[in-house]
C-alpha positions in Angstrom: 0.0 0.0 0.0 2.8 2.4 0.7 3.9 1.9 -2.9 0.7 3.3 -4.2 1.8 6.8 -3.2 3.6 7.3 -6.5 0.8 5.9 -8.6 -1.9 8.1 -10.1 -5.4 6.7 -9.9 -7.4 6.3 -13.0 -11.0 7.4 -12.9 -13.0 4.5 -14.4 -15.9 6.6 -15.7 -13.9 9.0 -17.8 -10.7 7.0 -18.3 -8.6 10.0 -17.2 -6.3 10.3 -14.2 -7.7 11.7 -11.0 -7.0 15.4 -10.9 -7.0 15.6 -7.1 -4.4 12.9 -7.0 -2.2 14.8 -9.4 -2.5 18.0 -7.4 -1.9 16.1 -4.2 1.2 14.6 -5.7 2.5 18.0 -6.6 1.8 19.3 -3.1 3.5 16.5 -1.4 6.5 16.2 -3.7 9.7 17.0 -1.9 11.4 20.2 -2.8 14.6 20.3 -4.8 17.7 20.5 -2.7 18.3 24.1 -3.9 14.9 25.2 -2.8 15.1 23.7 0.7 15.1 26.1 3.5 17.1 25.3 6.6 14.9 24.4 9.5 16.4 25.3 12.9 16.7 22.4 15.2 15.0 22.8 18.6 18.4 23.2 20.2 19.5 26.0 17.9 16.3 28.1 18.3 16.5 30.7 21.0 14.1 30.0 23.8 12.0 32.9 25.0 12.6 34.0 28.6 9.9 33.6 31.2 9.0 37.2 30.7 8.7 36.9 26.9 6.7 33.7 27.1 3.0 34.2 26.5 1.0 32.6 29.2 -2.8 32.4 29.6 -4.4 33.8 32.7 -8.0 34.5 33.7 -9.5 37.6 35.2 -9.7 37.4 39.0 -13.1 39.1 39.1 -15.6 36.4 40.0 -18.3 37.7 37.6 -15.9 38.1 34.6 -13.3 35.3 34.5 -12.4 36.3 30.9 -9.1 34.9 29.6 -6.0 37.0 28.9 -2.8 36.2 27.1 0.6 37.4 28.2 2.1 38.4 31.5 -0.8 38.6 34.0 -1.3 42.0 35.7 -0.5 42.4 39.4 -4.1 42.9 40.3 -5.3 40.0 38.2 -8.0 42.1 36.4 -8.6 42.2 32.7 -8.6 45.7 31.1 -12.4 45.8 30.9 -12.8 45.0 34.7 -10.1 47.5 35.6 -11.8 50.2 33.6 -15.2 49.3 35.2 -13.7 49.3 38.7 -11.8 52.6 38.0 -15.1 54.2 36.8 -16.8 53.0 40.0 -14.0 54.4 42.1 -14.2 57.7 40.3 -18.0 57.8 40.7 -17.7 57.0 44.5 -15.0 59.6 44.9 -17.3 62.2 43.3 -20.2 61.2 45.5 -18.0 61.3 48.6 -16.8 64.8 47.5 -20.5 65.9 47.2 -21.4 64.4 50.5 -18.4 66.1 52.2 -19.2 69.4 50.6 -22.9 69.1 51.8 -21.6 68.1 55.3 -19.3 71.1 55.4 -22.1 73.4 54.2 -24.5 72.0 56.8 -21.8 72.4 59.5 -21.2 76.0 58.4 -25.0 76.7 58.5 -25.3 75.1 61.9 -22.3 77.2 63.2 -23.9 80.4 61.8 -27.2 79.4 63.4 -25.6 78.7 66.7 -23.7 82.1 66.6 -26.9 83.9 65.7 -28.7 82.3 68.6 -25.8 83.0 71.0 -25.6 86.7 69.9 -29.4 87.0 70.3 -29.2 85.4 73.8 -26.4 87.7 74.7 -28.2 90.7 73.4 -31.3 89.8 75.3 -29.3 89.3 78.5 -27.5 92.6 78.0 -30.9 94.3 77.3 -32.4 92.7 80.4 -29.4 93.8 82.5 -29.6 97.3 81.1 -33.3 97.4 81.8 -32.7 96.3 85.4 -29.9 98.9 85.9 -32.1 101.5 84.4 -35.0 100.5 86.7 -32.6 100.6 89.7 -31.3 104.0 88.7 -34.9 105.3 88.3 -35.8 103.9 91.8 -32.6 105.4 93.3 -33.3 108.7 91.6 -36.9 108.7 92.8 -35.9 107.8 96.3 -33.4 110.7 96.4 -36.0 113.0 94.9 -38.5 111.9 97.6 -35.9 112.4 100.3 -35.0 115.8 99.0 -38.7 116.7 98.8 -39.3 115.5 102.3 -36.3 117.5 103.6 -37.5 120.7 101.8 -41.0 120.2 103.2 -39.7 119.8 106.7 -37.6 122.9 106.4 -40.5 124.8 105.0 -42.7 123.6 107.9 -40.0 124.5 110.4 -39.8 128.0 109.0 -43.5 128.5 108.8 -44.5 126.7 112.1 -41.6 126.7 114.5 -43.8 125.4 117.3 -44.4 122.2 115.3 -40.7 121.8 114.7 -40.1 121.5 118.4 -42.7 118.7 118.6 -41.3 116.8 115.7 -37.8 116.9 117.2 -39.0 115.4 120.5 -41.0 112.6 118.7 -38.2 111.7 116.3 -35.5 111.6 119.0 
C-alpha cells in the first residue's frame, strides 16, 4: 500500500487520471535541494525567557473570569474590569466629595445658626441687665428725689411753724 503513493489513480468513468491525485502529488512532492530552507533544530532556536513567554491567565473578578494572554497583571484584572472598577471608584469619589461638601455646608450653616442664637441670647441678656440697671437707677433717683422733697417740706414747715418743729424733734428723737 505504501507503494501506491507514486501511482496516479485512473477514474473509471472518464478514463482519465484523477485530478485531485495529481495535485496532491505536486503538493507532497519533496522540494529540490536548492529550494530547501534550513529548518532550525529545537536546540538551535533561542528559547523565550519567562517574561517573553506568552501565558494564559483568567481575570480574578468572579463575575468576569475572561481569559487573557501574556504576563498577568499584578491585580489580576482584565482591562475591561479594571476600567469598570476605576469608573466605579471615580464615581464613588465624586459622590464622597459631594457628601463632604454638603456636610461642610451643613456644619457652616449650623455654626452660623448657633452664633446667631448666641448673639441673640447675649443681646437679650444685655438688654435685660440694662433694663434692670435703668430701673434701679430710676428707683434710686426717685428715692433721692423723695428724700429731697421731704427735707424741703420739713424745712418749710419748720420755718412757717416753729412750734411744730419742736414737737417733731421730740418725737423723732
